C-alpha positions as CSV (number, residue, x, y, z in Angstrom):
1,M,9.8,34.6,34.0
2,T,13.4,35.8,34.2
3,S,15.2,37.4,37.1
4,I,18.3,39.6,36.9
5,H,20.4,40.6,40.0
6,V,22.8,43.5,39.7
7,K,25.2,44.9,42.2
8,S,24.3,48.5,41.2
9,A,21.4,50.0,39.2
10,L,20.8,53.5,38.2
11,E,17.2,54.3,39.0
12,P,15.4,57.6,38.2
13,A,16.4,59.3,41.5
14,R,19.7,57.6,42.5
15,W,22.0,54.6,42.3
16,E,20.6,51.5,44.1
17,K,22.5,48.5,45.4
18,A,21.6,44.8,45.2
19,V,18.8,45.2,42.8
20,R,16.6,42.3,41.4
21,L,14.6,42.8,38.3
22,T,12.0,40.3,37.3
23,T,10.6,40.2,33.8
24,K,7.4,38.5,32.5
25,G,6.4,38.4,28.9
26,G,9.3,40.7,27.9
27,Q,8.3,43.4,30.3
28,I,9.6,44.4,33.7
29,A,7.2,42.9,36.3
30,S,9.0,44.0,39.5
31,V,12.1,45.8,40.8
32,E,13.4,45.2,44.3
33,S,16.4,46.9,45.9
34,G,18.5,45.8,48.8
35,V,17.9,42.1,48.2
36,A,20.1,39.1,48.0
37,E,20.8,37.1,44.9
38,Q,18.6,34.0,44.4
39,A,19.4,30.7,42.7
40,G,18.8,31.0,39.0
41,D,19.2,34.8,38.8
42,E,21.2,36.1,35.9
43,R,24.0,38.2,37.5
44,H,25.5,41.5,36.4
45,D,27.6,44.3,38.0
46,I,25.8,47.4,36.7
47,I,22.6,48.2,34.8
48,V,21.5,51.6,33.5
49,S,18.0,52.1,32.0
50,G,17.8,53.3,28.4
51,M,15.5,54.2,25.6
52,P,13.4,51.2,24.5
53,N,14.4,49.9,21.1
54,S,11.2,49.3,19.1
55,T,10.5,49.0,15.4
56,A,7.9,51.7,15.7
57,M,10.4,54.2,17.0
58,R,13.0,53.3,14.3
59,S,10.3,53.7,11.6
60,S,9.2,57.1,12.7
61,A,12.8,58.3,12.8
62,A,13.5,57.4,9.2
């Protein structure tokens, strides 16, 4: 499991502050906002969600 803590994250409705994303098996397992950093968290200033980059999507675009 990997955890990422960011100062600001663009969520679907608005910007959130102090956001912690936890991933498991390459997928987002949880998103918490308004939380403190924890030991072992990867830290970043800003994160913005984007289009997934998958082989299937690239193949269909060709």
